[in-house]
C-alpha positions in Angstrom: 0.0 0.0 0.0 1.3 3.4 -1.0 2.2 5.7 1.9 2.0 9.4 1.0 4.8 11.7 2.1 3.5 15.2 1.1 0.5 17.1 2.4 -1.0 16.7 -1.1 -1.2 12.9 -0.8 -2.3 13.0 2.8 -5.3 15.3 2.0 -6.1 13.1 -1.0 -6.2 9.9 1.1 -8.2 11.6 3.8 -11.0 12.9 1.6 -11.1 10.6 -1.3 -13.7 8.3 0.3 -15.0 10.6 3.0 -18.8 11.0 2.9 -18.4 14.6 4.1 -16.4 15.7 1.1 -19.4 16.6 -1.1 -21.0 18.4 1.9 -17.7 20.4 2.3 -17.8 21.4 -1.4 -21.5 22.4 -1.1 -20.7 24.3 2.1 -17.9 26.3 0.4 -20.1 27.2 -2.6 -22.8 28.4 -0.2 -20.3 30.5 1.8 -19.1 32.1 -1.5 -22.7 32.9 -2.5 -23.4 34.5 0.9 -20.2 36.5 0.8 -21.0 37.8 -2.7 -24.5 38.8 -1.6 -23.5 40.4 1.8 -20.2 42.1 0.8 -20.7 45.9 0.3 -20.4 46.9 -3.3 -18.6 50.0 -4.4 -17.4 51.3 -7.7 -14.0 52.2 -6.5 -11.9 50.9 -3.6 -11.8 52.7 -0.3 -9.0 55.2 0.0 -7.4 56.3 3.2 -7.0 60.1 2.7 -6.2 62.3 5.7 -6.3 66.1 5.9 -7.6 69.0 7.9 -8.6 72.6 7.3 -7.9 75.2 9.9 -10.0 78.4 9.7 -9.1 81.5 11.8 -11.0 84.7 11.6 -9.6 88.1 12.5 -12.3 90.8 11.9 -11.0 94.0 10.4 -7.7 92.6 9.2 -6.6 92.9 5.5 -5.4 90.0 3.5 -1.7 91.0 3.8 -2.1 91.3 7.6 -3.8 87.9 7.7 -0.9 86.3 5.8 1.7 87.8 8.0 0.2 87.3 11.5 -1.8 84.0 11.0 -1.1 82.1 7.8 2.7 82.0 7.9 3.0 81.2 11.7 0.4 78.4 11.3 2.2 77.0 8.2 5.4 76.8 10.2 3.8 74.9 13.1 1.8 72.5 10.9 4.9 71.5 9.0 6.3 70.2 12.3 3.6 67.4 12.2 4.9 64.0 11.1 3.2 62.7 8.0 2.1 66.1 6.5 2.8 66.0 2.8 1.6 69.5 1.6 0.2 72.6 3.2 -1.9 75.1 1.2 -3.1 78.4 2.6 -5.3 81.2 1.5 -5.4 84.7 3.1 -8.4 86.9 2.6 -9.8 89.9 4.3 -10.9 89.0 7.8 -10.1 85.2 7.6 -7.3 82.7 7.0 -7.7 79.2 5.7 -4.9 76.7 6.0 -5.1 73.1 4.6 -2.8 70.4 5.8 -2.8 67.2 3.6 -1.2 64.0 4.9 0.4 61.3 2.9 -2.1 58.8 1.5 -2.4 55.9 3.9 -2.0 57.8 7.1 -4.6 57.0 9.7 -7.4 59.6 9.7 -8.1 59.7 13.4 -4.4 60.1 14.3 -3.8 62.7 11.7 -6.8 64.8 12.8 -5.7 64.6 16.4 -2.2 65.7 15.5 -3.5 68.9 13.8 -6.0 69.6 16.6 -3.3 69.3 19.3 -0.7 71.3 17.3 -3.2 74.2 16.8 -4.3 74.3 20.4 -0.7 74.1 21.7 0.2 77.2 19.7 -2.8 79.4 20.4 -0.4 82.0 21.7 1.0 82.7 18.2 -2.4 84.0 17.1 -2.8 87.8 17.3 -5.0 89.6 19.8 -8.6 89.7 18.5 -8.4 86.5 16.5 -11.4 84.2 17.0 -11.3 80.6 18.1 -9.8 78.4 15.3 -12.2 76.1 13.5 -10.6 72.7 12.6 -12.5 70.7 10.0 -11.1 67.2 9.2 -11.3 65.9 5.7 -13.2 62.6 5.3 -13.3 61.4 1.7 -16.0 58.8 2.5 -18.3 61.6 3.7 -17.3 64.5 1.5 -17.9 62.5 -1.8 -21.6 61.7 -2.2 -22.9 58.5 -3.6 -26.3 59.9 -4.6 -27.3 63.4 -5.8 -30.8 64.5 -6.5 -31.8 67.7 -8.3 -35.1 69.3 -7.4 -36.7 71.9 -9.6 -40.1 73.6 -9.7 -42.6 73.6 -12.5 -44.2 76.8 -11.2 -42.0 79.8 -12.1 -43.7 81.9 -9.5 -42.5 79.6 -6.7 -40.0 81.4 -4.5 -36.6 79.9 -4.2 -37.0 79.7 -0.4 -40.1 77.6 -0.8 -38.3 75.1 -2.9 -35.5 75.1 -0.4 -38.0 74.3 2.5 -39.4 71.4 0.5 -36.0 69.9 -0.1 -35.1 70.3 3.6 -38.1 68.3 4.5 -37.0 65.4 2.4 -33.5 65.8 3.6 -34.6 65.2 7.2 -36.3 61.8 6.2 -33.4 60.6 4.0 -30.8 61.5 6.7 -32.6 59.0 9.1 -32.0 56.1 6.7 -29.6 53.4 7.8 -25.9 53.8 6.9 -26.5 57.4 5.6 -23.7 59.5 7.0 -24.3 63.1 5.8 -26.8 64.9 3.6 -26.3 68.3 2.2 -28.5 70.8 0.4 -26.7 72.9 -2.2 -27.9 75.7 -4.5 -30.9 76.7 -2.3 -31.9 80.0 -0.8 -33.0 80.2 2.9 -35.6 82.5 4.3 -34.2 85.9 5.3 -35.3 89.4 6.2 -33.2 91.8 4.0 -32.4 95.2 5.3 -31.3 97.8 2.8 -29.9 100.8 4.6 -30.1 104.2 2.9 -26.7 105.8 3.6 -27.9 109.3 3.0 -30.7 109.0 5.6 -28.2 107.3 7.9 -25.9 110.3 7.8 -28.9 112.7 8.1 -29.8 111.1 11.4 -26.2 111.0 12.4 -26.2 107.2 12.9 -23.7 104.5 12.1 -24.0 101.0 10.7 -22.8 99.6 14.1 -25.9 101.0 15.8 -28.2 99.4 13.2 -26.5 96.0 13.6 -26.6 96.3 17.4 -30.3 97.1 17.5 -31.2 94.2 15.2 -29.0 91.7 17.1 -30.6 92.8 20.4 -34.0 91.7 19.2 -32.8 88.3 18.0 -32.1 86.9 21.4 -34.4 84.1 22.6 -36.3 84.7 25.9 -36.6 81.5 27.9 -40.0 80.3 29.1 -40.7 80.7 32.8 -42.1 77.7 34.5 -43.5 77.5 38.1 -46.0 75.7 40.2 -49.0 77.0 42.2 -50.1 76.0 45.7 -52.5 73.5 44.1 -49.5 72.0 42.2 -50.6 73.4 38.8 -47.9 74.2 36.3 -47.8 77.8 35.2 -45.9 78.5 32.0 -45.2 82.1 30.9 -43.7 82.8 27.5 -43.0 85.7 25.2 -44.1 85.5 21.6 -41.4 85.9 19.0 -40.9 89.6 18.4 -40.2 89.1 14.7 -43.1 87.7 12.7 -43.2 90.1 9.7 -41.0 92.6 8.0 -42.9 95.4 9.7 -41.7 94.1 13.1 -38.1 94.7 12.1 -38.9 98.1 10.6 -40.4 99.2 14.0 -37.1 98.5 15.8 -35.9 101.6 17.6 -32.2 102.2 16.6 -31.7 105.5 18.5 -33.3 108.4 20.2 -32.9 112.0 19.3 -34.3 114.8 21.4 -36.6 112.4 23.2 -38.0 111.1 19.9 -37.3 107.5 18.8 -35.7 106.8 15.4 -37.1 103.7 13.8 -35.2 101.4 11.5 -37.9 101.9 8.8 -36.9 105.6 8.7 -33.4 104.8 7.5 -33.8 101.5 5.7 -36.2 99.4 3.7 -37.0 95.9 5.1 -38.4 93.1 3.0 -39.1 89.4 3.6 -37.2 87.3 1.0 -34.3 84.9 0.6 -30.6 85.0 1.0 -29.5 87.5 -1.6 -25.9 87.4 -0.5 -25.4 83.8 -1.9 -24.3 84.5 -5.5 -23.7 80.8 -6.4 -26.6 78.9 -7.9 -27.2 75.6 -9.7 -29.1 75.3 -12.9 -30.7 72.4 -14.7 -32.0 71.7 -18.2 -34.2 68.7 -19.0 -34.0 66.8 -22.3 -37.3 66.3 -24.2 -38.3 63.3 -26.2 -37.6 65.1 -29.5 -34.0 65.7 -28.4 -34.4 69.4 -27.5 -33.6 70.9 -24.1 -35.7 73.0 -21.9 -34.6 76.4 -20.7 -32.2 76.6 -17.8 -33.9 77.0 -14.4 -32.7 77.0 -10.8 -32.5 73.8 -8.9 -31.7 72.6 -5.4 -29.4 69.6 -5.1 -29.6 67.1 -2.3 -26.4 65.0 -1.8 -26.2 61.8 0.2 -23.0 60.3 1.6 -22.6 56.9 3.1 -20.7 55.5 6.0 -17.3 53.9 5.3 -17.5 50.2 4.4 -21.2 50.2 3.7 -23.0 49.0 0.6 -23.5 51.9 -1.9 -26.0 49.8 -3.8 -28.4 49.4 -0.9 -28.1 53.0 0.2 -28.8 54.3 -3.2 -31.8 52.0 -3.6 -33.1 53.1 -0.1 -32.8 56.8 -1.1 -34.7 56.3 -4.4 -37.5 54.3 -2.6 -37.8 57.0 0.1 -38.3 59.7 -2.5 -40.9 57.6 -4.3 -43.0 57.7 -1.2 -43.5 61.5 -1.7 -44.4 61.3 -5.4 -47.9 62.6 -4.9 -46.8 65.3 -2.5 -44.2 66.5 -4.9 -46.7 66.6 -7.8 -49.2 68.6 -5.8 -46.4 71.1 -4.8 -45.3 71.4 -8.5 -41.9 70.0 -7.8 -40.0 67.3 -9.8 -36.7 65.7 -9.3 -34.1 63.8 -11.2 -31.3 61.6 -9.9 -28.1 63.1 -11.3 -25.7 60.8 -9.6 -26.1 57.2 -8.5 -22.8 55.5 -7.5 -24.8 52.5 -6.3 -26.2 51.8 -9.7 -22.9 52.3 -11.4 -21.2 50.1 -8.8 -23.7 47.3 -9.2 -23.4 47.4 -13.0 -19.6 47.3 -12.8 -19.6 44.4 -10.3 -22.2 42.5 -12.4 -20.3 43.0 -15.6 -17.0 41.8 -14.0 -18.8 38.8 -12.5 -20.1 38.0 -16.0 -16.7 38.1 -17.5 -15.4 36.0 -14.6 -18.0 33.3 -15.5 -17.2 33.7 -19.1 -13.5 33.1 -18.4 -14.4 29.9 -16.5 -16.4 28.6 -19.5 -13.5 29.4 -21.9 -11.1 27.5 -19.7 -13.5 24.5 -19.5 -13.8 24.4 -23.3 -10.1 24.6 -23.8 -9.5 21.7 -21.4 -12.0 19.5 -23.2 -9.8 19.5 -26.3 -6.6 19.0 -24.2 -7.6 16.5 -21.5 -11.2 15.4 -22.2 -14.6 16.5 -21.0 -14.5 14.5 -17.7 -11.2 16.1 -16.8 -12.4 19.5 -17.9 -15.5 19.1 -15.6 -13.3 18.3 -12.6 -11.0 21.4 -13.2 -14.0 23.7 -13.8 -15.6 22.8 -10.5 -12.4 23.9 -8.7 -12.6 27.5 -9.9 -15.9 28.5 -8.2 -14.8 26.6 -5.1 -11.6 28.6 -4.9 -13.4 31.9 -5.6 -15.9 31.0 -2.9 -13.2 30.6 -0.3 -11.4 33.8 -1.4 -14.7 35.8 -1.3 -15.5 34.6 2.2 -12.0 35.4 3.5 -12.3 38.9 1.9 -15.7 39.4 3.6 -14.3 38.4 7.0 -11.4 40.9 6.5 -13.8 43.8 5.9 -13.2 44.2 2.2 -15.7 45.5 -0.3 -16.5 44.3 -3.8 -15.2 46.9 -6.3 -13.5 47.0 -9.6 -10.1 46.4 -8.1 -11.2 43.4 -6.0 -12.7 41.7 -9.0 -9.7 42.6 -11.1 -7.5 40.7 -8.6 -9.8 37.7 -9.1 -9.5 37.9 -12.9 -5.8 38.3 -12.6 -5.4 35.2 -10.5 -8.0 33.2 -12.6 -5.3 31.7 -14.8 -3.2 30.8 -11.8 -6.1 29.2 -9.9 -6.5 26.2 -12.3 -2.8 25.4 -12.4 -2.8 23.1 -9.4 -6.0 21.3 -10.4 -4.7 20.9 -14.0 -1.4 19.5 -12.7 -3.2 17.0 -10.4 -5.7 15.8 -13.0 -3.0 15.6 -15.7 -0.9 13.4 -13.5 -3.8 11.2 -12.6 -4.7 10.9 -16.3 -1.1 9.9 -17.0 -1.1 7.2 -14.3 -4.5 5.9 -15.4 -3.1 5.3 -18.9 0.2 3.8 -17.6 0.7 0.1 -18.1 2.0 -0.2 -14.5 -1.4 0.9 -13.2 -3.2 -2.0 -14.6 -3.1 -4.0 -11.3 -3.3 -1.0 -8.9 -6.3 0.1 -6.9 -7.9 3.3 -8.2 -7.8 5.1 -4.8 -4.2 4.2 -4.3 -3.4 5.4 -7.8 -5.1 8.8 -7.1 -3.2 9.2 -3.9 0.1 8.4 -5.5 -0.5 10.7 -8.5 -1.5 13.6 -6.2 1.4 13.0 -3.8 4.0 13.0 -6.6 3.2 16.5 -7.8 2.7 17.9 -4.2 6.3 19.3 -3.6 6.8 21.0 -7.0 3.3 22.4 -7.0 3.7 23.8 -3.5 7.0 25.4 -4.3 5.7 26.9 -7.5 2.6 28.3 -5.8 4.8 29.7 -3.0 7.0 31.4 -5.5 4.0 33.1 -7.2 2.7 34.3 -3.8 6.1 35.8 -2.9 6.0 37.8 -6.1 2.7 39.3 -5.0 3.8 40.3 -1.4 5.9 43.3 -2.4 2.8 45.0 -3.8 1.5 45.2 -0.2 4.3 47.6 0.6 3.7 50.1 -2.2 2.8 53.4 -0.7 0.8 56.5 -1.7 -2.2 56.3 -4.0 -0.9 53.5 -6.1 -0.5 51.3 -3.0 -4.1 52.0 -2.1 -5.4 50.9 -5.5 -3.1 47.8 -5.6 -4.1 46.7 -2.1 -6.8 44.2 -3.2 -4.2 42.3 -5.3 -1.8 41.2 -2.5 -4.7 40.8 -0.2 -6.7 38.4 -2.4 -4.4 36.7 -4.9 -2.3 34.8 -2.2 -5.5 33.6 -0.5 -6.8 32.4 -3.8 -3.6 30.5 -4.6 -3.5 28.8 -1.2 -7.1 27.9 -1.6 -6.4 26.4 -5.1 -3.9 24.0 -3.5 -6.3 22.6 -1.0 -9.2 22.4 -3.5 -6.9 20.6 -6.0 -5.7 18.1 -3.3 -9.1 17.5 -1.8 -11.7 17.6 -4.5 -9.8 16.7 -7.7 -9.0 13.1 -6.6 -12.5 12.7 -5.1 -14.2 13.7 -8.4 -11.6 11.8 -10.5 -12.5 8.5 -8.7 -16.2 9.0 -9.7 -15.8 10.5 -13.2 -12.7 8.9 -14.7 -12.6 5.3 -15.8 -9.3 3.3 -15.9 -8.8 2.0 -19.4 -8.0 -1.6 -20.1 -4.3 -2.4 -20.5 -2.8 -5.3 -22.5 0.8 -6.5 -22.3 2.5 -8.3 -25.1 4.2 -11.4 -23.9 7.7 -11.8 -25.2 9.7 -15.0 -25.4 12.8 -15.1 -23.4 
């Protein structure tokens, strides 16, 4: 009886007649299907990009003063932080903006904390009168939306602030969806009371703009409600109605007193209820008709939706579209329509499905080629090994927190030609032994074990050599390293899985599909 020496022969003997072998194969395929269904889908791989923006306001300072007393000192201090690649700054009247970008791959949390600590430790370098610095970290997963929806009104008489209010209502409901990180409304105009001061009248009453601002701000404070209890334990609530309900309320503000007579705001300014006229940026949209023509440009309000890191862009995009469909009737009554201008979930799903299709197509091509080289039975055995290997690789990728994207599937396509090597080598050696004259009197199981054990050491070494060529990719830095990360993470797993699948399932299937041909020996006279 043949005694195997390598792990290949030992695995072959262990599983060749084991009743649990088909259950193991089915179990692996189920694991792969579950991993393919549960893994988050994205169009592009996740990138670790770190950076922070520091905003410091100094009211009344010019751009040159801002650059001298804020921008340059902050730049010097931020350059002391380890891992900072570039620093960009912008000095404007009254405010300084300094951006610190870290090398790609630096941990976001650590980088943000470094910037925060460095700024707070050097507050003494800021000039007197500078306001508290605002530190805003950069988060590429949140800052880049996966869904954008443009809302526009059919009624031209609808005020921009009314459209903005409608979009804010839908934003509140979409923001409560699962795995939605941030929602933003862009291009809209908020409600606002606009005060246009007549400078001639202002000088005639000997008033300043500071008095106007101070008077308006004094009325904008909230007065708290007073709560108390009576002897009979009844709750008494006293409140003050909002002092600003209409434009006339603002016009009746007393800004000064001259000779015992009050001077009202309406005497030196005109007050109107409208929208934010100081926002000069706006977004426009034009719809394409069935005849190919385009409608006139009109203002629109865009709602953007960003997802949490590592979540499924497909499911989030579908949830946003379904949520908006609930308000179809309400939107129609309000004279508002919308169009999805960006849907990364749909694009990611199409990209993944297309690559999966090409993956299956490659498997079919390999199977057809093997039919002409080895035979249809041998081709069937090798073809089974591919989905089993991919199932193991997908499940390991799912456990490691990876997502399915174009780079992940590219790694699978790259390794597809390597995955069948072990199975082809095993089945070819089995085929050779089956057709050998020395195998005429040998047991089929023993023949399978011996054939698998023979090719074990060279196949193991060849697979290990290929794996070693992939490992250096894991140490590539910067953006290229982020894009290449799925290759060294998945190809070695797929190659190791291909060895175990070839050693376990190829002999098992060969004993049931292959038939040992009859051998005849010619007798020679001595």
